[in-house]
C-alpha positions, 0 to 999 in steps of 0.5 A, a space after each residue: 691423267 684426269 683433265 681439269 674438266 673431269 675433276 670431281 668436287 673438292 673434298 677440302 679447301 685451299 687454305 688447308 692444303 699446306 698446314 704443317 709448320 715444317 711444310 710451310 717453311 719448305 714452301 716459303 724457302 722454295 723447296 716444296 712446290 707440290 703437295 699430295 693429299 688423299 682428297 682434292 683441296 684446290 682447283 687450278 688457279 686458286 690462290 693459297 696464302 702462307 705468311 703473306 706470300 701468295 701461291 697459285 695452284 698450277 696443276 691438280 691431278 691424280 697419281 698412284 703412290 707407285 708412280 712416285 719418283 725421286 723427282 716427285 719427292 723433290 717437289 715435296 721437299 724430300 731427296 728421295 721417294 723413300 724419305 718422303 714415304 717415311 715422313 708420310 708414314 710418321 705423320 699417319 701411324 698405321 697407314 699402309 703405303 700401297 702402290 695402287 693407292 691414289 692421291 691428288 697432286 697439287 702443284 703450285 708456284 709463287 706469285 711475284 707481285 
């Protein structure tokens, strides 16, 4: 696992971390507490704002698709890895699902103000 000190430069910005309406709703409902991207969108401690609610990025680390468990899928708002996989493949037609493919995990939590 990569430590915070070893993180490579970001490839995007925290405001693009969760953009699909269905995912935004899952976050707002507390059903989604992480998102996986093929690039790094945030640093630990950065704030993401969705419909007036603020979320702090708590962890950022690399993970291979083959390491995913149902618990990881539940962080994404799905019941099982298979449900998550089918959703991702539907978003990205033609994309292969390769167990060795690395993604960046961004875990976040609601900031109670």
